[in-house]
N, CA, C and O atoms as a CHARMM CRD file, in Angstrom:
* protein
*
  284
    1    1 MET  N    -80.93600 247.27300  84.34100 PROA 1      0.00000
    2    1 MET  CA   -81.33200 245.99600  83.78300 PROA 1      0.00000
    3    1 MET  C    -82.83700 246.03600  83.52700 PROA 1      0.00000
    4    1 MET  O    -83.59800 246.55500  84.34400 PROA 1      0.00000
    5    2 CYS  N    -83.24400 245.50700  82.43300 PROA 2      0.00000
    6    2 CYS  CA   -84.65300 245.45800  82.06400 PROA 2      0.00000
    7    2 CYS  C    -85.42500 244.59200  83.06600 PROA 2      0.00000
    8    2 CYS  O    -84.93700 243.54800  83.50000 PROA 2      0.00000
    9    3 LEU  N    -86.61600 245.02900  83.42300 PROA 3      0.00000
   10    3 LEU  CA   -87.41200 244.31000  84.41300 PROA 3      0.00000
   11    3 LEU  C    -87.66900 242.86200  83.98500 PROA 3      0.00000
   12    3 LEU  O    -87.62900 241.95200  84.81200 PROA 3      0.00000
   13    4 ALA  N    -87.92900 242.65600  82.71700 PROA 4      0.00000
   14    4 ALA  CA   -88.16000 241.29000  82.24300 PROA 4      0.00000
   15    4 ALA  C    -86.91800 240.43000  82.45100 PROA 4      0.00000
   16    4 ALA  O    -87.02900 239.27600  82.86300 PROA 4      0.00000
   17    5 ALA  N    -85.73800 240.97700  82.17300 PROA 5      0.00000
   18    5 ALA  CA   -84.49300 240.22900  82.36500 PROA 5      0.00000
   19    5 ALA  C    -84.28400 239.89100  83.84000 PROA 5      0.00000
   20    5 ALA  O    -83.77400 238.81900  84.16800 PROA 5      0.00000
   21    6 ILE  N    -84.67400 240.79600  84.71900 PROA 6      0.00000
   22    6 ILE  CA   -84.55600 240.53900  86.15500 PROA 6      0.00000
   23    6 ILE  C    -85.41100 239.32800  86.53300 PROA 6      0.00000
   24    6 ILE  O    -84.95700 238.45100  87.26800 PROA 6      0.00000
   25    7 TYR  N    -86.63200 239.28200  86.03600 PROA 7      0.00000
   26    7 TYR  CA   -87.49700 238.14300  86.34500 PROA 7      0.00000
   27    7 TYR  C    -86.99800 236.86400  85.68300 PROA 7      0.00000
   28    7 TYR  O    -87.01700 235.80100  86.30300 PROA 7      0.00000
   29    8 TRP  N    -86.55100 236.95500  84.42500 PROA 8      0.00000
   30    8 TRP  CA   -86.03300 235.76900  83.73900 PROA 8      0.00000
   31    8 TRP  C    -84.79900 235.22100  84.43100 PROA 8      0.00000
   32    8 TRP  O    -84.59400 234.00700  84.46000 PROA 8      0.00000
   33    9 ALA  N    -83.97800 236.09400  84.98500 PROA 9      0.00000
   34    9 ALA  CA   -82.76900 235.66500  85.68700 PROA 9      0.00000
   35    9 ALA  C    -83.08200 235.09700  87.06500 PROA 9      0.00000
   36    9 ALA  O    -82.21900 234.52100  87.72700 PROA 9      0.00000
   37   10 ARG  N    -84.32800 235.26900  87.48100 PROA 10     0.00000
   38   10 ARG  CA   -84.79200 234.75700  88.76900 PROA 10     0.00000
   39   10 ARG  C    -83.92800 235.24500  89.93300 PROA 10     0.00000
   40   10 ARG  O    -83.52400 234.47400  90.80300 PROA 10     0.00000
   41   11 LEU  N    -83.66500 236.53200  89.91800 PROA 11     0.00000
   42   11 LEU  CA   -82.90400 237.12300  91.01400 PROA 11     0.00000
   43   11 LEU  C    -83.70400 237.04800  92.30400 PROA 11     0.00000
   44   11 LEU  O    -84.93500 237.04400  92.28300 PROA 11     0.00000
   45   12 ASP  N    -83.01300 236.99000  93.40100 PROA 12     0.00000
   46   12 ASP  CA   -83.68700 236.94000  94.70200 PROA 12     0.00000
   47   12 ASP  C    -84.14000 238.31100  95.16800 PROA 12     0.00000
   48   12 ASP  O    -85.12700 238.43300  95.89400 PROA 12     0.00000
   49   13 ALA  N    -83.41900 239.34200  94.75200 PROA 13     0.00000
   50   13 ALA  CA   -83.74400 240.69500  95.20000 PROA 13     0.00000
   51   13 ALA  C    -83.13000 241.71800  94.25200 PROA 13     0.00000
   52   13 ALA  O    -82.15600 241.43500  93.55400 PROA 13     0.00000
   53   14 VAL  N    -83.71300 242.90100  94.24100 PROA 14     0.00000
   54   14 VAL  CA   -83.19400 244.03000  93.48800 PROA 14     0.00000
   55   14 VAL  C    -83.13800 245.21300  94.44100 PROA 14     0.00000
   56   14 VAL  O    -84.10800 245.49700  95.14300 PROA 14     0.00000
   57   15 TYR  N    -82.01500 245.89800  94.46700 PROA 15     0.00000
   58   15 TYR  CA   -81.85100 247.05700  95.33500 PROA 15     0.00000
   59   15 TYR  C    -81.62500 248.28800  94.46000 PROA 15     0.00000
   60   15 TYR  O    -80.81900 248.25100  93.53100 PROA 15     0.00000
   61   16 PHE  N    -82.32500 249.36400  94.75100 PROA 16     0.00000
   62   16 PHE  CA   -82.13100 250.59500  93.99000 PROA 16     0.00000
   63   16 PHE  C    -82.26800 251.77300  94.92800 PROA 16     0.00000
   64   16 PHE  O    -82.96000 251.69800  95.94400 PROA 16     0.00000
   65   17 ALA  N    -81.59800 252.86900  94.57800 PROA 17     0.00000
   66   17 ALA  CA   -81.55300 254.02800  95.45900 PROA 17     0.00000
   67   17 ALA  C    -82.31800 255.22400  94.90900 PROA 17     0.00000
   68   17 ALA  O    -82.50100 256.21900  95.61000 PROA 17     0.00000
   69   18 SER  N    -82.76400 255.13500  93.66600 PROA 18     0.00000
   70   18 SER  CA   -83.51200 256.23500  93.05800 PROA 18     0.00000
   71   18 SER  C    -84.78100 255.68300  92.44200 PROA 18     0.00000
   72   18 SER  O    -84.80700 254.55400  91.95300 PROA 18     0.00000
   73   19 ASP  N    -85.83700 256.48800  92.46900 PROA 19     0.00000
   74   19 ASP  CA   -87.05900 256.05200  91.80900 PROA 19     0.00000
   75   19 ASP  C    -87.11500 256.65400  90.40500 PROA 19     0.00000
   76   19 ASP  O    -86.22400 257.40700  90.01100 PROA 19     0.00000
   77   20 ARG  N    -88.15600 256.32100  89.66200 PROA 20     0.00000
   78   20 ARG  CA   -88.21400 256.77300  88.26700 PROA 20     0.00000
   79   20 ARG  C    -88.37400 258.28400  88.14600 PROA 20     0.00000
   80   20 ARG  O    -87.97100 258.85900  87.13400 PROA 20     0.00000
   81   21 ARG  N    -88.94800 258.93900  89.14500 PROA 21     0.00000
   82   21 ARG  CA   -89.05600 260.39900  89.09800 PROA 21     0.00000
   83   21 ARG  C    -87.68300 261.04600  89.23900 PROA 21     0.00000
   84   21 ARG  O    -87.38000 262.02500  88.55700 PROA 21     0.00000
   85   22 GLN  N    -86.86200 260.50300  90.11700 PROA 22     0.00000
   86   22 GLN  CA   -85.50500 261.02100  90.27700 PROA 22     0.00000
   87   22 GLN  C    -84.68900 260.76900  89.00800 PROA 22     0.00000
   88   22 GLN  O    -83.91200 261.62400  88.58300 PROA 22     0.00000
   89   23 ALA  N    -84.86700 259.61800  88.42200 PROA 23     0.00000
   90   23 ALA  CA   -84.15200 259.31500  87.18500 PROA 23     0.00000
   91   23 ALA  C    -84.57300 260.29100  86.08300 PROA 23     0.00000
   92   23 ALA  O    -83.72800 260.77500  85.33000 PROA 23     0.00000
   93   24 ALA  N    -85.86400 260.58100  85.98800 PROA 24     0.00000
   94   24 ALA  CA   -86.36200 261.52100  84.97700 PROA 24     0.00000
   95   24 ALA  C    -85.77900 262.90900  85.19800 PROA 24     0.00000
   96   24 ALA  O    -85.41600 263.58800  84.23800 PROA 24     0.00000
   97   25 ALA  N    -85.68600 263.33200  86.44200 PROA 25     0.00000
   98   25 ALA  CA   -85.13200 264.65200  86.75000 PROA 25     0.00000
   99   25 ALA  C    -83.66200 264.74400  86.34200 PROA 25     0.00000
  100   25 ALA  O    -83.15900 265.83000  86.05600 PROA 25     0.00000
  101   26 ALA  N    -82.98000 263.60200  86.31800 PROA 26     0.00000
  102   26 ALA  CA   -81.57200 263.56700  85.92600 PROA 26     0.00000
  103   26 ALA  C    -81.40100 263.38200  84.42000 PROA 26     0.00000
  104   26 ALA  O    -80.27700 263.29600  83.92500 PROA 26     0.00000
  105   27 GLY  N    -82.52900 263.32100  83.68700 PROA 27     0.00000
  106   27 GLY  CA   -82.45600 263.17000  82.23100 PROA 27     0.00000
  107   27 GLY  C    -82.61400 261.74200  81.73600 PROA 27     0.00000
  108   27 GLY  O    -82.54800 261.49900  80.53100 PROA 27     0.00000
  109   28 PHE  N    -82.81900 260.80200  82.63000 PROA 28     0.00000
  110   28 PHE  CA   -83.02300 259.40200  82.24600 PROA 28     0.00000
  111   28 PHE  C    -84.50100 259.09200  82.40400 PROA 28     0.00000
  112   28 PHE  O    -84.91500 258.38400  83.32200 PROA 28     0.00000
  113   29 ASP  N    -85.27900 259.63700  81.49200 PROA 29     0.00000
  114   29 ASP  CA   -86.73100 259.53400  81.59600 PROA 29     0.00000
  115   29 ASP  C    -87.24200 258.35000  80.79200 PROA 29     0.00000
  116   29 ASP  O    -87.11400 258.32400  79.56800 PROA 29     0.00000
  117   30 ASP  N    -87.80900 257.39000  81.46300 PROA 30     0.00000
  118   30 ASP  CA   -88.36200 256.23100  80.77800 PROA 30     0.00000
  119   30 ASP  C    -89.88600 256.17000  80.89200 PROA 30     0.00000
  120   30 ASP  O    -90.49600 255.11900  80.69600 PROA 30     0.00000
  121   31 ALA  N    -90.48800 257.32100  81.21200 PROA 31     0.00000
  122   31 ALA  CA   -91.95000 257.37000  81.33500 PROA 31     0.00000
  123   31 ALA  C    -92.63000 256.92800  80.04100 PROA 31     0.00000
  124   31 ALA  O    -93.69800 256.31600  80.07600 PROA 31     0.00000
  125   32 PHE  N    -92.01400 257.23500  78.90600 PROA 32     0.00000
  126   32 PHE  CA   -92.62000 256.83600  77.63600 PROA 32     0.00000
  127   32 PHE  C    -92.72400 255.31300  77.53500 PROA 32     0.00000
  128   32 PHE  O    -93.61600 254.79800  76.86200 PROA 32     0.00000
  129   33 LEU  N    -91.81200 254.58500  78.20300 PROA 33     0.00000
  130   33 LEU  CA   -91.89200 253.11900  78.18000 PROA 33     0.00000
  131   33 LEU  C    -93.14200 252.63300  78.90200 PROA 33     0.00000
  132   33 LEU  O    -93.84300 251.74400  78.41900 PROA 33     0.00000
  133   34 TYR  N    -93.41100 253.21800  80.04900 PROA 34     0.00000
  134   34 TYR  CA   -94.60400 252.82600  80.79700 PROA 34     0.00000
  135   34 TYR  C    -95.86200 253.10100  79.97100 PROA 34     0.00000
  136   34 TYR  O    -96.79000 252.29200  79.96000 PROA 34     0.00000
  137   35 ASP  N    -95.89100 254.24100  79.28000 PROA 35     0.00000
  138   35 ASP  CA   -97.02500 254.57700  78.41200 PROA 35     0.00000
  139   35 ASP  C    -97.11200 253.61600  77.23300 PROA 35     0.00000
  140   35 ASP  O    -98.19400 253.16900  76.85400 PROA 35     0.00000
  141   36 GLU  N    -95.96100 253.31100  76.66600 PROA 36     0.00000
  142   36 GLU  CA   -95.91300 252.45600  75.47700 PROA 36     0.00000
  143   36 GLU  C    -96.41500 251.04600  75.78800 PROA 36     0.00000
  144   36 GLU  O    -97.13100 250.45700  74.97900 PROA 36     0.00000
  145   37 PHE  N    -96.05500 250.50500  76.93700 PROA 37     0.00000
  146   37 PHE  CA   -96.47800 249.15400  77.30400 PROA 37     0.00000
  147   37 PHE  C    -97.98500 249.04700  77.47700 PROA 37     0.00000
  148   37 PHE  O    -98.55200 247.96500  77.32800 PROA 37     0.00000
  149   38 LEU  N    -98.63700 250.16200  77.79000 PROA 38     0.00000
  150   38 LEU  CA  -100.08700 250.15200  77.96800 PROA 38     0.00000
  151   38 LEU  C   -100.84900 250.24200  76.64800 PROA 38     0.00000
  152   38 LEU  O   -102.04500 249.95600  76.59600 PROA 38     0.00000
  153   39 ARG  N   -100.15800 250.63500  75.59400 PROA 39     0.00000
  154   39 ARG  CA  -100.81600 250.76700  74.28600 PROA 39     0.00000
  155   39 ARG  C   -101.03400 249.39200  73.65000 PROA 39     0.00000
  156   39 ARG  O   -100.23800 248.47500  73.85600 PROA 39     0.00000
  157   40 PRO  N   -102.11000 249.25200  72.88100 PROA 40     0.00000
  158   40 PRO  CA  -102.25900 248.02200  72.09800 PROA 40     0.00000
  159   40 PRO  C   -101.07800 247.91300  71.12000 PROA 40     0.00000
  160   40 PRO  O   -100.59800 248.93200  70.62400 PROA 40     0.00000
  161   41 THR  N   -100.61900 246.72700  70.84700 PROA 41     0.00000
  162   41 THR  CA   -99.44500 246.52000  70.00100 PROA 41     0.00000
  163   41 THR  C    -99.48500 247.31100  68.69100 PROA 41     0.00000
  164   41 THR  O    -98.47000 247.90400  68.32700 PROA 41     0.00000
  165   42 PRO  N   -100.60400 247.35000  67.96600 PROA 42     0.00000
  166   42 PRO  CA  -100.61000 248.09100  66.69700 PROA 42     0.00000
  167   42 PRO  C   -100.43300 249.60300  66.85800 PROA 42     0.00000
  168   42 PRO  O   -100.11700 250.29200  65.88800 PROA 42     0.00000
  169   43 GLU  N   -100.63100 250.12500  68.06800 PROA 43     0.00000
  170   43 GLU  CA  -100.52800 251.57000  68.28800 PROA 43     0.00000
  171   43 GLU  C    -99.18000 252.00200  68.86300 PROA 43     0.00000
  172   43 GLU  O    -98.97600 253.18600  69.12800 PROA 43     0.00000
  173   44 ARG  N    -98.26100 251.06000  69.05600 PROA 44     0.00000
  174   44 ARG  CA   -96.95600 251.40200  69.62400 PROA 44     0.00000
  175   44 ARG  C    -96.07300 252.10000  68.59500 PROA 44     0.00000
  176   44 ARG  O    -96.27800 251.95800  67.38900 PROA 44     0.00000
  177   45 ARG  N    -95.09200 252.85100  69.08000 PROA 45     0.00000
  178   45 ARG  CA   -94.20700 253.62600  68.20400 PROA 45     0.00000
  179   45 ARG  C    -93.35700 252.75000  67.29100 PROA 45     0.00000
  180   45 ARG  O    -93.05200 253.13700  66.16300 PROA 45     0.00000
  181   46 ILE  N    -92.98000 251.58400  67.77100 PROA 46     0.00000
  182   46 ILE  CA   -92.17000 250.66000  66.96800 PROA 46     0.00000
  183   46 ILE  C    -93.05700 249.52800  66.48700 PROA 46     0.00000
  184   46 ILE  O    -93.70300 248.84700  67.28300 PROA 46     0.00000
  185   47 LEU  N    -93.08100 249.33500  65.18300 PROA 47     0.00000
  186   47 LEU  CA   -93.89300 248.28000  64.59200 PROA 47     0.00000
  187   47 LEU  C    -93.45700 246.92700  65.13000 PROA 47     0.00000
  188   47 LEU  O    -92.26700 246.61300  65.15400 PROA 47     0.00000
  189   48 SER  N    -94.41100 246.14000  65.55600 PROA 48     0.00000
  190   48 SER  CA   -94.14300 244.81000  66.06800 PROA 48     0.00000
  191   48 SER  C    -95.18600 243.88100  65.47500 PROA 48     0.00000
  192   48 SER  O    -96.38600 244.08700  65.65400 PROA 48     0.00000
  193   49 SER  N    -94.72800 242.86000  64.76900 PROA 49     0.00000
  194   49 SER  CA   -95.64900 241.95100  64.09500 PROA 49     0.00000
  195   49 SER  C    -95.33800 240.50900  64.46000 PROA 49     0.00000
  196   49 SER  O    -94.18300 240.08700  64.41100 PROA 49     0.00000
  197   50 PHE  N    -96.35000 239.76600  64.81900 PROA 50     0.00000
  198   50 PHE  CA   -96.20600 238.33900  65.09900 PROA 50     0.00000
  199   50 PHE  C    -96.25600 237.59500  63.77600 PROA 50     0.00000
  200   50 PHE  O    -97.19400 237.75700  62.99500 PROA 50     0.00000
  201   51 VAL  N    -95.25400 236.78800  63.53200 PROA 51     0.00000
  202   51 VAL  CA   -95.18800 236.00400  62.30500 PROA 51     0.00000
  203   51 VAL  C    -95.11300 234.53400  62.71600 PROA 51     0.00000
  204   51 VAL  O    -94.02900 234.01700  62.98600 PROA 51     0.00000
  205   52 PRO  N    -96.25500 233.86600  62.76200 PROA 52     0.00000
  206   52 PRO  CA   -96.24400 232.47300  63.20700 PROA 52     0.00000
  207   52 PRO  C    -95.53800 231.56100  62.19400 PROA 52     0.00000
  208   52 PRO  O    -95.81700 231.60200  60.99500 PROA 52     0.00000
  209   53 LEU  N    -94.63700 230.75500  62.70100 PROA 53     0.00000
  210   53 LEU  CA   -93.92100 229.78100  61.87200 PROA 53     0.00000
  211   53 LEU  C    -93.98400 228.42400  62.55700 PROA 53     0.00000
  212   53 LEU  O    -93.78300 228.32300  63.76700 PROA 53     0.00000
  213   54 ASP  N    -94.26100 227.39400  61.79200 PROA 54     0.00000
  214   54 ASP  CA   -94.31100 226.05200  62.36300 PROA 54     0.00000
  215   54 ASP  C    -92.97900 225.66800  63.00000 PROA 54     0.00000
  216   54 ASP  O    -92.94200 224.97600  64.01700 PROA 54     0.00000
  217   55 GLU  N    -91.86700 226.13400  62.38000 PROA 55     0.00000
  218   55 GLU  CA   -90.55000 225.74200  62.88000 PROA 55     0.00000
  219   55 GLU  C    -90.09900 226.53400  64.10100 PROA 55     0.00000
  220   55 GLU  O    -89.04500 226.23900  64.66500 PROA 55     0.00000
  221   56 ALA  N    -90.86200 227.51800  64.51600 PROA 56     0.00000
  222   56 ALA  CA   -90.44500 228.36900  65.63000 PROA 56     0.00000
  223   56 ALA  C    -90.24300 227.58500  66.92500 PROA 56     0.00000
  224   56 ALA  O    -89.33300 227.89300  67.69400 PROA 56     0.00000
  225   57 SER  N    -91.06800 226.58800  67.17300 PROA 57     0.00000
  226   57 SER  CA   -90.92600 225.82300  68.41500 PROA 57     0.00000
  227   57 SER  C    -89.66300 224.97000  68.41100 PROA 57     0.00000
  228   57 SER  O    -89.22800 224.51500  69.46900 PROA 57     0.00000
  229   58 GLU  N    -89.06700 224.74600  67.24600 PROA 58     0.00000
  230   58 GLU  CA   -87.84000 223.95800  67.15200 PROA 58     0.00000
  231   58 GLU  C    -86.70000 224.58900  67.97100 PROA 58     0.00000
  232   58 GLU  O    -85.87800 223.88100  68.55400 PROA 58     0.00000
  233   59 VAL  N    -86.66500 225.89500  68.00500 PROA 59     0.00000
  234   59 VAL  CA   -85.62000 226.58800  68.77100 PROA 59     0.00000
  235   59 VAL  C    -85.73000 226.21300  70.25100 PROA 59     0.00000
  236   59 VAL  O    -84.72400 225.90200  70.88900 PROA 59     0.00000
  237   60 PHE  N    -86.93300 226.23900  70.79000 PROA 60     0.00000
  238   60 PHE  CA   -87.11800 225.87700  72.19200 PROA 60     0.00000
  239   60 PHE  C    -86.85500 224.38900  72.41200 PROA 60     0.00000
  240   60 PHE  O    -86.30500 224.00200  73.44300 PROA 60     0.00000
  241   61 ASP  N    -87.24100 223.55800  71.45400 PROA 61     0.00000
  242   61 ASP  CA   -86.97400 222.12500  71.57500 PROA 61     0.00000
  243   61 ASP  C    -85.47300 221.86500  71.65400 PROA 61     0.00000
  244   61 ASP  O    -85.02800 221.04600  72.45800 PROA 61     0.00000
  245   62 ARG  N    -84.69100 222.55300  70.82800 PROA 62     0.00000
  246   62 ARG  CA   -83.23100 222.39200  70.84700 PROA 62     0.00000
  247   62 ARG  C    -82.65400 222.87100  72.17700 PROA 62     0.00000
  248   62 ARG  O    -81.72000 222.26900  72.70700 PROA 62     0.00000
  249   63 TRP  N    -83.20200 223.93700  72.70500 PROA 63     0.00000
  250   63 TRP  CA   -82.73200 224.48500  73.97400 PROA 63     0.00000
  251   63 TRP  C    -82.94500 223.46900  75.09100 PROA 63     0.00000
  252   63 TRP  O    -82.05800 223.25000  75.91600 PROA 63     0.00000
  253   64 VAL  N    -84.11300 222.85400  75.11400 PROA 64     0.00000
  254   64 VAL  CA   -84.41400 221.85100  76.13600 PROA 64     0.00000
  255   64 VAL  C    -83.48500 220.64800  75.97400 PROA 64     0.00000
  256   64 VAL  O    -82.96100 220.13500  76.96300 PROA 64     0.00000
  257   65 LEU  N    -83.27900 220.19800  74.75100 PROA 65     0.00000
  258   65 LEU  CA   -82.42200 219.04600  74.49500 PROA 65     0.00000
  259   65 LEU  C    -80.95500 219.32700  74.78700 PROA 65     0.00000
  260   65 LEU  O    -80.18100 218.40200  75.03300 PROA 65     0.00000
  261   66 ALA  N    -80.56900 220.59700  74.76100 PROA 66     0.00000
  262   66 ALA  CA   -79.17200 220.96200  75.01000 PROA 66     0.00000
  263   66 ALA  C    -78.82200 220.90900  76.48900 PROA 66     0.00000
  264   66 ALA  O    -77.69200 221.21400  76.87100 PROA 66     0.00000
  265   67 GLY  N    -79.77000 220.52900  77.31400 PROA 67     0.00000
  266   67 GLY  CA   -79.48900 220.39500  78.74000 PROA 67     0.00000
  267   67 GLY  C    -79.56700 221.68700  79.50800 PROA 67     0.00000
  268   67 GLY  O    -78.73700 221.95400  80.37700 PROA 67     0.00000
  269   68 LYS  N    -80.56900 222.49600  79.19100 PROA 68     0.00000
  270   68 LYS  CA   -80.73300 223.76600  79.90900 PROA 68     0.00000
  271   68 LYS  C    -80.86000 223.49000  81.39900 PROA 68     0.00000
  272   68 LYS  O    -81.28000 222.41100  81.81600 PROA 68     0.00000
  273   69 ILE  N    -80.49900 224.45900  82.16800 PROA 69     0.00000
  274   69 ILE  CA   -80.59100 224.33200  83.62500 PROA 69     0.00000
  275   69 ILE  C    -82.00000 224.72300  84.06700 PROA 69     0.00000
  276   69 ILE  O    -82.45900 225.82800  83.77400 PROA 69     0.00000
  277   70 ALA  N    -82.66900 223.84600  84.75200 PROA 70     0.00000
  278   70 ALA  CA   -84.01000 224.14500  85.26400 PROA 70     0.00000
  279   70 ALA  C    -83.87200 224.99800  86.51800 PROA 70     0.00000
  280   70 ALA  O    -83.11500 224.65500  87.42600 PROA 70     0.00000
  281   71 TYR  N    -84.58600 226.08500  86.56900 PROA 71     0.00000
  282   71 TYR  CA   -84.50200 226.98300  87.71500 PROA 71     0.00000
  283   71 TYR  C    -85.60300 226.70600  88.68800 PROA 71     0.00000
  284   71 TYR  O    -85.69500 227.36800  89.72200 PROA 71     0.00000
């Protein structure tokens, strides 16, 4: 599970039995992610552009009005 999703889900705890070095040795190497997150956005491998729209906040307004559960 993505670390951001873990925090968004507000889990109480996460348990794991292998660290990232062990995962890399098994072929599941995510070291490039750690490097990528440290790069300025324009220098990342995948183009990411912020496109400000006035209507963008409407999505969050609808979510709040739909009776979201407050955590």
